[in-house]
C-alpha positions as CSV (number, residue, x, y, z in Angstrom):
1,M,0.0,0.0,0.0
2,E,1.3,3.4,-1.0
3,I,0.9,6.3,1.4
4,K,-0.3,9.4,-0.5
5,S,-0.7,11.8,2.3
6,E,-0.6,11.8,6.1
7,R,-2.4,14.0,8.6
8,I,-3.7,13.7,12.2
9,V,-7.4,13.3,12.4
10,T,-10.0,12.9,15.2
11,S,-11.7,9.6,15.6
12,Y,-14.8,11.1,14.0
13,E,-12.9,12.1,10.9
14,A,-11.3,8.6,10.8
15,K,-14.8,7.0,11.0
16,K,-16.0,9.2,8.1
17,I,-13.0,8.2,6.0
18,I,-13.5,4.5,6.7
19,K,-17.2,4.8,6.0
20,K,-16.5,6.5,2.6
21,R,-14.0,3.7,1.7
22,E,-16.6,1.1,2.7
23,K,-18.9,2.5,0.0
24,E,-16.2,2.4,-2.6
25,N,-14.9,-1.1,-1.9
26,E,-14.9,-3.8,0.7
27,L,-12.9,-3.0,3.9
28,N,-10.0,-5.2,4.9
29,Y,-9.8,-6.8,8.4
30,E,-8.0,-3.9,10.1
31,Q,-10.4,-1.3,8.6
32,K,-13.4,-3.3,9.8
33,N,-12.0,-3.6,13.3
34,A,-11.2,0.2,13.3
35,L,-14.7,1.0,12.2
36,D,-16.2,-1.3,14.8
37,Y,-14.1,0.3,17.6
38,L,-14.9,3.8,16.5
39,S,-18.6,3.0,16.4
40,K,-18.6,1.5,19.9
41,F,-16.4,3.8,21.9
42,R,-16.9,7.4,20.6
43,K,-19.7,8.6,22.8
44,K,-19.4,12.4,22.7
45,A,-21.3,14.3,20.0
46,E,-19.2,15.3,17.0
47,K,-20.5,18.9,17.3
48,D,-19.3,19.1,20.9
49,V,-15.9,17.8,20.0
50,Q,-15.6,20.2,17.1
51,E,-16.3,23.1,19.5
52,L,-13.6,21.8,21.8
53,L,-11.1,21.6,18.9
54,E,-12.0,25.3,18.0
55,E,-11.5,26.4,21.6
56,L,-8.2,24.6,21.9
57,G,-7.1,26.0,18.6
58,K,-7.1,29.5,20.3
59,I,-4.2,28.4,22.6
60,E,-1.1,29.4,20.6
61,K,1.3,26.9,22.1
62,L,-0.8,23.9,21.0
63,H,-0.1,22.2,17.6
64,D,-2.7,20.1,15.8
65,K,-1.3,16.9,17.2
66,H,-1.7,18.3,20.8
67,I,-5.2,19.5,20.1
68,I,-6.3,16.1,18.7
69,A,-4.7,14.2,21.6
70,I,-6.5,16.4,24.1
71,A,-9.8,15.9,22.3
72,E,-9.3,12.2,22.1
73,T,-8.2,11.6,25.7
74,L,-10.2,14.4,27.5
75,P,-7.8,14.9,30.4
76,Q,-9.7,15.8,33.6
77,D,-6.9,17.4,35.6
78,E,-3.4,18.7,35.3
79,D,-1.8,15.3,36.1
80,D,-3.6,13.8,33.0
81,L,-2.5,16.8,31.0
82,R,1.1,16.4,32.2
83,L,1.1,12.8,30.9
84,L,0.0,13.9,27.5
85,F,2.9,16.4,27.3
86,A,5.5,14.3,29.0
87,N,7.6,13.7,25.9
88,E,6.8,17.0,24.2
89,R,8.9,20.1,24.1
90,V,5.9,22.4,24.6
91,V,5.9,24.1,28.0
92,L,2.4,25.0,29.0
93,E,1.8,27.9,31.4
94,D,-0.6,27.5,34.3
95,N,-3.1,29.7,32.4
96,D,-2.9,27.5,29.4
97,K,-3.4,24.4,31.5
98,K,-6.5,25.9,33.2
99,Q,-7.9,26.9,29.8
100,I,-7.5,23.3,28.5
101,I,-9.0,21.7,31.6
102,S,-11.9,24.2,31.5
103,A,-12.7,23.5,27.9
104,V,-12.6,19.7,28.4
105,K,-14.8,19.9,31.5
106,K,-17.4,21.9,29.5
107,L,-17.6,19.0,27.0
108,S,-17.8,16.5,29.8
109,K,-20.9,18.0,31.3
């Protein structure tokens, strides 16, 4: 298989891509498993997650991969957030951390 392009996507976007491919041709084993997983375990409304992505996009220090990781894992406190950024070179200020946690908690309500 040839890789034509690569970008980070949310689980919702991944599900849409796989569904589109399912209409075009039969899915392979891995794609079927991925679609099954995404159908079972993504419980938040796509609109809510999109709003979270937009809010996180306003934080200058966050790159796309950070925003997607936060939206996928929904860290509930600073310890969870620290784990996400453990191997990153991004240093978040306390204000940034509070903004992220606040945005995630809005979605969790």
